[in-house]
Each structure stands twice: as structure tokens, then as C-alpha cells.
N, C-alpha and C positions, 0 to 999 in steps of 0.2 A: 352771494360774494362766498361764501362757505364755500363753494367750487373753486373761485377763482382762487382762492387763499392758497386748497389744495393744490392747485395745480402747480402755483407757482413753488411751495414748499416741495412738490415731488420734481419740478427741472433744476430743484438748487441740489438736490440730494443726488441729481445725476451728475450734474457737473461734479461737484465734492467725488462720486464717485472714479469718475473718469479720471479726474486729475492725479490721485491715489492711485491706479491701476497701471497711471503715466511713469511716472517716480520710478515703479518695483521692476519694471524690467532691464533698465538701462543698469542697475544695481546685479541683478541677476546674471546680464548678458557680459559683464565686464571681462576682459581679456586673460586666459590663465594663463600665468607659467611655469612651463614646464623645464626649464634651467636646472633648477634646485633639485628636481626629481631625479636625473640625469645625473647616475654616477663621475666620475674624471676616470679617465682611464689611468689605472698606477704606474708611477714613471718606473722605467726598466733601473735595477740596478746599474751602474756605469764603475769598472773597474778603475783607480786609479795607476795610468800608465807608468808613474813616478816609482811606483811599489809592487805591481806586477808582475808573478815567477810564473815558471810553469814544472809541468812533470814530464820526463820522457823516461821509458825504460823498453824492457822487452818479454813478452810472453814467450817461454821456452815449451818446448815439446822435449821429454824423455819417454823412449820405448822404440820399439819397432816402427821403424816408416812402414804406413801401411802399402798396399800396389793398390794405383792408379785402378782404379772402378770405372770400366768403358759402361756407359749412357746405351741400352738401344733404343734409337730412334728411328728401327723399319717399319714402324706400325703408323708414321707418318713420313712419307716417299718427302714431301715437302720438306717436311723440318732435315731431313737428310741433307736435303740441297741448300738448304738457308745454312744449316751448319757448318759448309765448307770444309768436311772433316771429321775426326774422331770428338764424344765428346766425352770428360770424363766429373766424373761427380766432385762436386766441392766442399764434399763434408769435411776432411781429412788433408787441408792444405798445410805443407811443412817446409821449409826451405833453410839454410844451417841453422838447424835446429831452433827454430822459431817457427812460434803457431800462429797462422793467418787466420783470415773471416773470423777474427774473434770480438766481441763489443766489447769497447772498452768505454765506462762510464765512471763518473761522482755520485755513490751513492750518499754519502752524506759528509755533512759538512758545510753548505750552501743556507740550510733553517736559518729562516728570516729574509732573504735576499731571492726580488721578484724579478724575474728575466723575462723582458719581450719578447716575442718568437721573429726570426728574420723574417723582413721580406722577399730574402730569397723563398727560391722549392727547394727541394732536394727532388733527382730525376730516377724512376725505375724504369727499366728498357727494356722489352721480351724481344730478342735478338737473335739469330739460333736457336729458333726454340728453348731460350734457356733465358732466368730472372739476372739480367746485370744490374746492380751487384748482386751479389746471392747474399750480404751479410751490409745495410746500412741504418743509420739513425737522423730523426729526424726531432726536432722540438714540439710541445704542444701548441696547437693553434697553427704551426708551420706548415705551408703544404705541397703535397708532395702531388707531383707528377708520372702521368702514368701514360707508358708511350709504347707502339708496338711499332718495328721496323721490319717485321715481318711480313712473307707475303701471304702467310694464313691466319686464320681466326684464335686468338687467345682468350683464357678465361682466368681473371687476376681472381683470389678468394682470399684477403687478408682473416683469418683466424681470431679476429680479437674477446677476449674474454672481458677487459674492464672497458677496453672500448666501443662503439656500434660495430655489429659484424659484416660487412658487405661482400657482392659478390657479382664480378659486370663481367660480360665478353665483349672484347675489343677487335674489330676485322681490321684487315690489312689497309692500310690508308685513312684508319679513321683518326680524327683528330685528336690530342692527348684529351684525356680526361684528369678532372684535378678531385684529392678528397684530403681532408684535416684528420689527426685523432686528438682530442680535447682532455684525454687522462695520460698517464706515465703509465709505461707498459713494457715492462722486459720479460721477456719478447714478444712479438706477434707472429706466427709461422703464415707462409703466404706458398697457397698453391696456383694450378692452374689446373681445371676442371677437365680440359679435354686432354691434357698432353701431363699424365701422373707423373713425370720424373721433372717438371718442373719444379722446384721448390728454393725460397727466400726467407730472411728473418728478418721485421722490421725492430729497432728500439726505438721506444719511444719516451722523451725525457724534459723534466719540467727546467733543465740547465742548458747552456752552451757548449757544455763539458763531457764534448762523446767523441769517441772514434772507431774505426774499424781496425785493427793490424795489418800489415802489411803481409805476403809469404815470408818476411824472415821472421816478423813478429815484435817487431817494432812500433812504437806508436808515439805520439805528441800530445798532450793537452795543456795548448800554450794561454796566457794574457787569466791567468789565475789571480788573486786578491792571494793576500797573505794570511793563512790559517791551519787547519787537522782536516787534512780527509779520509775517508773511506773509500777506496780505491777499487772498483768490482769491476771484474773482467767473465763474461757468459761466451761459452763456448757448445753451438749445438749437442753436440754428443759428448762431450766432457764437462760440462756442468758448470760451474760459479766459483769462483777465486777472489777474496777482498785480502785487501794489506789497508792500513794506516799509516800515512804519512804525513809529515811538515812542512809546510811551503814560506818560507821566513821571506820576508821582504825582496823583492828582486833576485832573487837565488833561481835556481835550477834544480830540482829534486827528481832523484830519479828511482823508480821503481818495477821492480822484476818481479814477473809471476812467472810458474810453474805449473803446469800439468803434466800428466802419466799416463804410459799408454794403458786404456784397460783392457788388453791382449793379453 
């Protein structure tokens, strides 16, 4: 009798334990929602077209106009052939008293405004054993396309100090490379480790208000919200200059700056 009672108790306990074990996994395996942990993308600032203004101006150069510096590419006959003519340094480009290849950007005045990187890319090409363009800009997070139009192998080496530094070779016919810079940096020097005369400069900013001056020094920064801004101009040999200017609603402001020869 005792044996039968003990067996009955053991059987009942086993049923209770089994029932309890079955109820807990359902609670433990409940679906986990991850949407709450994924931060929403910050919306980009939108300029009101009814009040948007612009800044235009000229970066001027005063002093003796330097003689064009001839680049010797004779160490690579393929480069001489690819360039199809004489190559001159683009270190100091002046036309009609203006300064070309100067990088113009808004350094202050946009604090608190977030701008999304454009979906369009910016291209730097290796053509005629030369980086083209010599000075370029793009936004943080924007794609940089690197192409090689030459029949020779090149090497592109952006020597970034704030962003990640990288160094890649690109042969003739190779597909474009695609890279991004995640932090603002003025400026990133670029060189080719194969052809020592090849140089370029990349400006990385966190807003869309930047440009490179034309050969005559002119520039325009369109679609600006009203405000007071610090406009900075960078040049590879003449340094930096800044000026403060206020853009009224729907107004066209003017900002002229001047660099003097260091000779």
C-alpha cells in the first residue's frame, strides 16, 4: 500500500514539474522588438526657398605673377604620352588678378543645423598623370569616386590627419574605387606614390556650402538661409583668410578677399 501511494505521489509531482517547465519557455522565447533600440535618422535641415540668399565674391591675388612651373614627367614616358603636351604646376593659378584653386567654405554660422550628405558622388580622376581636379570638396559621408583614365598604374594616397588614412593602387582599366570621409577636415593632401609630381587637396565639410574658385578667383555659395557667417578661404601656399558677412532674407551678399604674394 505504501509503495503504491509513493508511486502515485511521484507521478503527480512529475506531472506538475512538466507542466511548470512547459509554461516558462513560452515567456522566455517571446519575440523581442528591436525597433525601439534603432535610432531614427536625423532629418536634414531644409532651407526655405522664400528666404534663401547667396554669397558671391572674388578671391584676389596681388603681387608678382609667378612664372609657370614646368613639370618633368620624363621618368615615365607613358605619362608624357598620356598628357599630350607640357604639364605645368597648378600650385598658384591666377587670371585677371583673381586666385584660382582656392577652397571656399562656411566655417561658422551653421551651428545646430544638420545637413544630410548628398546621394550624388564627387569624382577625382587620374588623367594625363595628373589629379583632376587639383582642389575639390565634399561633405562628410558623401561618396568619393576615384577613377583612372590613364594607360598606366597610379596610386592615390590621401594623407588624412583626422579621417582614416588610406593608400591604394589603381591600374589602367580598373573599376572606380569608392571611399567616404566621416569627419570634417580642411584640407587633406593627396599624392601618388608612383608619380611624385601628382598632388591634389580634398576639403571635407559638414555642410553643403563650399566651392573651389575659378581661375579668375570668382565663387558663389547659393541657397543659404539668412544669418551671419564666417567665410574662410584656404590656399595651398598662401594659407587661410576669413571674413564675416551677414546674409539678409532673399539677399545676394558679396564677400571679397585678397591674398598677397609671399615672394
